[in-house]
N, C-alpha and C positions, 0 to 999 in steps of 0.2 A: 227554670232549672229544677231537676229532680230533687225532692226533699232530702234524700240520703246524700246526694252529691253536695247539696248546699251545706249539710252538716259537716261533711268531710272538709270542704273548703273552709268552713268556719274554724275547724280545728287548726288549720294551717295559719289562718290569719289572726287568730285571737290571742297570740302569744302575749301581747301587751295590752289586750283589750280591757283588763280589769285593773289596770294601774290607777290608783287613786280612788277606786271604787269602795263601797262599804265593806265592812268586815265579812269574810266568807262564812257561809254556813258550814260548820265542821261536823263531818260524819265520822264517827269512830269505827275502826275495823279491828276485830280480834280474829287473827288467822294464823295458821301454822306455816310460817315462812322458813322455819328451820326444823330439824328433827325428822322422824320417819314419816310424818304426814305432810311434808313440805310439797310433795308433788301436787296434791290437791290444793294446798294453800296458795300456791302461785297462781293457779287457774282462778281461784276465788278473787284474789286481789286484782288480777287482770280483767276479769268480768266487771268488777265494780268500777275500775278505772275507765273502762270503755263507756259505761253508762254515764259516769261523771263528765267525761270529756264531751260526749254528745249533748248532755244537758247544758253545760257551760257554753258550748258553741252556739246553742240556740237561745242564749240570753240568761241562763241561770235560773234561779228560783227567787221570786219576790224581789227581783232586781239585784240579787246577790249571787256570786259564784259559789259553787259547792267545793269543799276541800276534804279529801280523805286524810284521816290521821290513823296510820296503820301501826298496830302493836302486835309483835310476834308472841304467840303463846307457847312456842317451842314444842308443840305437839304433846303437851301434858296438861292435866287438870290444874295443878298449882300454877303453871305458866299462864293458863287462861284466866285464873282469878287475878293474878298479878297484872296481866295486860289490861283487863277490864278496870281494875281499881286505878291503874295509872291514867287511863282515859278520864275517869271521873275526877281524879285529883287535879288534872290539868285544867278542868273546867271548860265550859263553853261548847260542850258536845250536844248537838241537837237530837241525834239518833245514833244507833249503833248497829253495825253489821256483825252479828255474833258468829260463833264457830259453826262448822258443818258437822262436827262430831258430837253425838248425843251426850257422851259422858262429860265432855268439856262444857256443853251447854248446861247440863245438870249442875256442874260445879259452880257456875257463875249465876245461876238463876236466883238465888237469894239476894245477891248484890243488885241484880237488875230490878227486883221488886223493891228493894230498899231505896234505890236512887230514883225509881219511877221514870225510866227513860225508854222510849219505844225501841225495841231491839228486834231486828229481823234475823231469823235463823234458817239454816238449811238442814239442821239436825232433824232426823225423822222418827225418833222414839216417840210413839204416840202419846205417852204420858206427859211430855214436856208442855204441851198446850192444854192439858187437862188437869193441871195442878194448881189452879186458882192464882196464876201469875198473869195479871191483865196486861203486862207489857211485852209479852212474847208474841211475835207474828211470824208464821212459817210460810216461806215461798217455795216449798216443795211439798208434795203430798206425803202424809205420814205413813208409817209402816203398815197400819191397818189396811190401807188401800193397796199397797204393794202385795201384801200377803193374800188379800182377796183376789187380786188380778192373777197372781201366780197359781193359786189353787183353781180358780175358775178356768183358766186357760189349760192348765195341765190335765185336769180331770175331764172337763167337758169338751175340749178341743183335741188335745193329744190323746185322750181316752186311756190314761194310765192311772192305776189305783194303788200301786206299791211305791211309796215315797220314802226317801231318806232325807233327813234335814241335817245339814252341817252349818254351824254358825259360830261367830265370835261370841265370847262370853261377856263382852262389855255391854253397856246399856242398849246400844243399837242392835247388836246381834241377839241378845236375850229377848228383847221386846219383839223383834221380827220373828224369831223362831216360835215364840208363843202365839203370836198373831197368826202365823201360818198353820200351826197345829190346830188352832181353833177354826180357821177357815176350812181346812181339810175335813175336820170332824163334822162341820156343818154340811158337808157334801157326802158324809157317810164313809170317810176315809180316815183310818188311823195309821200314822207313820210307822213303818217297820223298823226304822233306825233313826236315832237322833244323837248327835255328838257335838259338843262344844269344844272350843280351843281358845287359847290366849292369843292376842294379837302378836304379830311378828314371829309366828312359828316358822321354823326353818325346815322342818321335816314332817311331812304328812303321811309317811309310810304306814303308820298304825291306823290312821283314819281311812286311807285308801284300802288297806286290807280288810278292815271292818266293813267298808262299803261293798267290797266284792262278796263277802260272806252273807250280806244282808238280803240278797235276792231282790233288791230294790230295782224298779224300772226307771225311776226319776230321781235325780239328785237335785234338791232345792237348797240354795245357800243364802244366808244373810251374813256376809263377810265384810268387815269394816275396811281392812287394808287391801289395797289393790295388789301389793306384793304377795300377800297371802293367797289371793285368788290365782295369781300367775303360778306360784309354786305348786299349789294343789293341782292345777290343771296339767302342768308339765309332769308331775310325778304320777298322776293317774295315767297319762299317755304313755310314759315310760314303762309302767307296770301292765299295760295292755287292758286297762279298765275302761270300758266304754258304756256309757248310759246317757240317756237324755238329761240335760242340765238346764234347769230353770232357775235363774238367779235374780237377786236384787241388783240395783244399779251398778254396784262396784264391778260386776262381771263385764260391764260395757264401758268402764272407765278407760280413758286414753292410755294411761300407764299400764293397766292390766292387759289390755289388748296388745300393746307393744311388747311387753315382757313375755307374754305367753304365746303370742303368734298363733300358729296352727292349732295349738292345744285347746284354744277356745272357739275354734271354728265350729259352727253348728249349734252353739248354745242359744237358748232363748232367754230373754231378759225383760223383766218389768222395769221400764225406764221412764223417768219423768221428762227428760229432754232428748229429743231425737233430731239430730242435725238436719236431716233431709225430710222432715215430716210435712212441711208446708212452706209457703212463701215467707212467712215470718221467721221461721227457724233457718231457712236457707240464707236469707238476707243477713241475719245475725251472724251465722257461721262465716259468711264472706267478709263481713266487717271485722270480726274477731281475727280471722286468719290474716287479713291485710295489716292489722295493727300489731299482732303478737307472733305471727309466723307459724302458727299451728292451729289445728281445729279445736274448737271448744268442746267441753263435755259438761255434765251437770254441775261440776264444781264451779264453772264459770257462769252458767246460765242463771242459776238461782240468785247469785250475787248481782248480776246485771238487773234482773227483775226487781230485786229488793231495793236497789238505789232508785230505780225509776218510780217505784210505788211510793217510797218516802217522799220523793220530789213532788209527785202528784198530790199526795196528802197535804203537803205544806201549801201548795197552790190552792187546793180546794178549801182549806181552812184559813188561808191567808195569814198563816201564823207558823212559828217554829216552837211554840209552847208545847210541852210534852202532852198535856191533856188534849189539846186541839188536834195534834198530829195523830194521837192514838185513836180518837173518835173518827177522824177522816179515813184512817186505814181500815177500820171496821166497816166503814161505809163503801169501800171499794167493791163494786159489782160490775162484772162484764169487762174488766180491763184485760186486753189481750197482750200477754207477755210472751216471752220466748219459751217459757215452761208450760204455758197453757192459758186458758181464760180464768181470771181470778174472780172469786166471790167469797170474801172473808166471812166466816161464821163467827158465832159468839166466842168460840175458843181461840180465835186468832189463826185458824187454818184457812189458807187462801185457795188451795187446790184440792180436788176431790177425785182424782183418777190417775191411772197410769196407762202408758202405751206398752204393748208387747212388741219387741223387735227380735230379729234373728241375726246372729253373726254369720254372714255368708262370705267366707274367704276374707275376713277382716273388714267387711263393710256391714254397717248396721242397716238392716232393711225393715221398714215399718210393716207390721202385720195387722195390728188391731188396737183400737183405743177402748179402754174400759173405764167408765166414769160412774159417778154416783149422783143420784137426783136429790134435790132438796138441799137446803143450806146446811143441814146437819150431816149430810153425806151418809144417811142411814140406809139407802136403798140402791145398791150398786146395780148398774145395768151395762151390758156389753153394747158397744156401738162400733161401726166399721170405720169411722173417720174421726178426725180431730174436731 
């Protein structure tokens, strides 16, 4: 029987398989299941649950089933702190799946360090894993890689040197905009326009008008909220503003593409998860669609990989003790996840490159993979495949 089929059969048959078994290994989840970021939070929880179900169907970890304990952070920093502290107060949590939002991860980082618990994150603010917190592990590439990929592709492939940068002013957007500015300057390009805005902005008319006056050839964005991406795209289309758009992953989020429709067609995106990139991502997309009734995006993929990596670390170390799990995660090299091939560096970053995709009539088409050599990710090089 095919291994994937066996797993799915196991999911059906294992309803009572753990009756009377040892206590489950509890994995905490801090995610936005309500509030303005709930669209991504639902995908994150779904991705984690898919990984957990597959692991449990294959026998669990160390003879024990995994169990998710989900706490809603209500799409706020205080909510994230409350959710994390509740997980810690309940006790018995072996590892945590933290937020994908950088500002929320910043808010709980001191508590993560205090409790000393391995915490997997999808937040991409570069500084998060460079702030001497040994318990943070990232299963997405950080903003520095996204910025480099966007600049490299836009300047050297698209051949344009007049850039405008529009970004959210939160931790993610500010970090990404600065990283992109630095990457462009390394290529001899100084942005002609740079504008920040607060999340959940409803009217981008002023930004769009300023873009029109800027004489920019390329619009580059680091936007946190997918609704903001969609509103900006639609208002630019309504105002007849047309320019090349090279964006960070939110431009290719399922919600953004559904809300914006044709307004995002033709955009280029530096993306960490591409549903149709290879056999691994296609198989994951099929399983996710079968389970949840929709295609996954990066909100789901990083969480899926995070749970799988935690499980592998527990098996490798033959332990659920925080120190043992932490050391085993740092030792992960060459693990093929749906986000890419992992090689954790000393900072806790597991991935070191991005793919460039193009939105062609609502379908994401893989164009190029840009990766970095060396464990520190200090020497980016362009490659043609995954």
